[in-house]
C-alpha positions in Angstrom: 0.0 0.0 0.0 1.2 3.5 -0.9 0.1 6.8 0.6 -2.4 7.5 -2.2 -4.0 4.1 -1.7 -4.1 4.8 2.1 -6.2 7.9 1.5 -8.7 5.9 -0.5 -9.5 3.4 2.3 -11.9 5.6 4.1 -13.4 9.0 3.3 -12.7 10.2 6.9 -9.6 9.4 8.9 -10.4 9.7 12.7 -7.7 11.7 14.5 -7.5 10.0 17.9 -6.0 11.2 21.1 -6.0 8.4 23.7 -5.2 9.1 27.4 -6.2 5.6 28.6 -4.9 2.4 27.0 -8.1 0.4 28.0 -10.1 2.6 25.6 -8.0 1.7 22.5 -9.5 -1.7 21.5 -13.2 -0.8 22.1 -12.7 2.5 20.3 -11.1 0.7 17.4 -13.9 -1.8 17.2 -16.5 0.9 17.3 -14.9 2.9 14.5 -14.4 -0.1 12.3 -18.0 -1.3 12.9 -19.1 2.2 11.7 -17.3 1.7 8.5 -14.0 3.5 9.1 -10.9 1.4 8.7 -8.1 4.0 8.7 -7.3 5.1 12.2 -4.7 7.8 13.2 -3.4 7.5 16.7 -1.6 10.8 17.5 1.6 10.8 19.4 0.3 13.2 21.9 0.0 10.9 24.9 2.3 8.3 26.6 0.0 5.4 25.6 -0.2 6.1 21.9 2.3 3.5 20.7 0.9 0.9 23.0 -2.6 1.7 21.7 -1.4 1.0 18.1 -0.1 -2.4 19.2 -3.3 -3.2 21.0 -5.6 -2.3 18.1 -3.5 -4.1 15.6 -3.7 -7.3 17.6 -7.4 -7.1 18.5 -8.9 -5.4 15.5 -7.3 -6.8 12.4 -9.7 -5.1 10.1 -8.3 -1.7 11.1 -5.5 0.0 9.3 -3.8 1.7 12.3 -1.2 4.4 11.8 0.5 7.2 13.8 0.1 10.9 13.6 1.9 13.9 15.1 5.2 12.5 13.8 7.7 15.4 14.0 11.1 13.7 14.2 12.8 10.7 12.5 12.8 9.1 15.9 9.0 9.3 16.1 8.8 7.5 12.7 11.1 4.7 13.8 9.1 4.3 17.0 5.9 4.1 14.9 7.4 1.4 12.6 8.6 -0.5 15.6 5.1 -0.4 17.1 3.6 -1.9 13.9 2.0 1.2 12.6 0.7 0.8 9.0 1.4 4.4 8.1 2.5 7.7 9.6 1.5 11.4 9.2 3.1 14.6 10.3 1.7 18.1 11.0 4.7 19.6 9.2 8.0 18.4 7.7 11.6 19.2 8.1 14.3 18.1 5.5 15.6 15.6 8.0 12.1 14.0 8.6 11.4 13.9 4.8 14.7 12.1 4.2 14.0 9.6 6.9 10.5 9.0 5.6 11.7 8.5 2.1 13.7 5.6 3.2 11.1 4.2 5.6 9.1 1.0 5.2 5.6 2.5 5.7 3.5 5.1 3.8 4.2 8.6 5.1 2.0 11.7 4.5 3.9 14.9 5.4 2.1 17.9 6.6 2.1 21.1 4.6 0.5 24.6 4.9 2.0 26.7 2.1 2.9 26.4 -1.5 6.6 26.4 -0.5 5.9 23.4 1.8 4.3 21.6 -1.1 7.3 22.3 -3.4 9.6 20.9 -0.7 7.5 17.8 -0.2 7.4 17.2 -4.0 11.1 17.7 -4.2 11.6 15.0 -1.6 9.4 12.6 -3.5 6.0 13.0 -1.8 2.9 13.8 -3.8 0.2 12.8 -1.2 0.1 15.4 1.6 -1.7 16.4 4.7 -2.9 20.0 4.7 -2.7 21.2 8.3 -4.3 23.1 10.0 -6.7 23.1 7.1 -9.3 25.6 8.2 -6.8 28.1 9.5 -4.6 27.8 6.5 -7.4 28.7 4.1 -9.5 25.6 3.8 -11.5 25.1 0.6 -10.2 28.2 -1.0 -6.6 27.2 -0.5 -7.1 23.7 -1.8 -8.7 25.1 -4.9 -5.8 27.5 -5.4 -3.2 24.7 -4.9 -4.9 22.5 -7.5 -3.7 24.8 -10.3 0.1 24.7 -9.8 0.1 21.3 -8.2 -2.4 19.1 -10.2 -0.5 15.9 -9.2 -0.9 16.4 -5.5 -3.6 14.7 -3.4 -4.4 16.1 0.0 -5.8 14.9 3.3 -7.0 18.2 4.9 -7.1 18.0 8.7 -7.8 20.6 11.4 -11.1 22.4 12.1 -13.1 20.1 9.8 -16.4 18.6 11.1 -19.2 16.5 9.7 -20.9 19.6 8.2 -17.9 20.8 6.2 -16.4 17.4 5.4 -18.6 16.9 2.3 -17.5 20.1 0.7 -13.8 19.1 1.2 -14.4 15.6 -0.3 -16.1 17.2 -3.3 -12.8 18.7 -4.4 -10.8 16.6 -6.9 -7.5 17.0 -5.1 -8.9 15.7 -1.8 -8.6 12.0 -1.1 -10.0 12.0 2.5 -10.3 14.3 5.4 -9.0 13.9 9.0 -11.4 14.5 11.8 -11.3 14.6 15.6 -15.1 15.0 15.8 -15.5 11.2 15.5 -14.1 10.7 19.0 -15.7 13.2 21.3 -14.1 13.6 24.6 -17.2 12.9 26.6 -18.1 9.8 24.6 -14.6 8.4 25.0 -14.5 9.1 28.7 -17.9 7.4 29.3 -17.1 4.5 27.0 -20.1 5.3 24.8 -19.0 3.2 21.9 -22.5 3.1 20.3 -22.4 6.9 20.0 -18.9 6.7 18.4 -20.0 4.0 16.0 -23.0 6.1 15.0 -20.6 9.0 14.2 -18.4 6.7 12.2 -21.3 5.4 10.2 -22.4 8.9 9.3 -18.8 9.8 8.3 -18.3 6.6 6.3 -21.4 7.5 4.2 -19.5 10.5 2.8 -17.7 9.9 -0.5 -14.9 11.7 -2.2 -15.2 12.9 -5.8 -14.7 10.0 -8.3 -11.3 10.3 -9.9 
């Protein structure tokens, strides 16, 4: 699987911040039951890599990856944990070099045209636009389509179920990232039915046919 194929697995990629390891498996099961296979576990908590291992073992239907990768060391740790892919909020030359030689698909984060040029120069044409809404959202993606027709984006940041459909209607968007699928209250209360319902709603969204 390459990065472009990764973006095609689900229209929405849940952006997951896990504080408690015991939530990992039931959360993964709820999201997959709702129709979302691609799960991004962010490296924002101490249990993130353990959660990747746990979901991989207990929910084989899930394609579990790691987000918030900012250093080559993070990428190596993700690979060691069995992550199927990795994403970054931004990218340094050092990180892009390490990812180019890595064994899993990597989606570097960009925000400006210069970022896109740097990513393309490093060999990456499937990119994460972050933070999407603050960076310019739909208008920015439409503007980037002209000079960069070969680039496919996963916009993330500030997107919700109401705006996701408009992003997915753009021809240069493969999927969107969303934290709305895992509300803090539902996660804390173990309300897996509510999370499954949100996932089912999101999985019904479809990107433009390419």
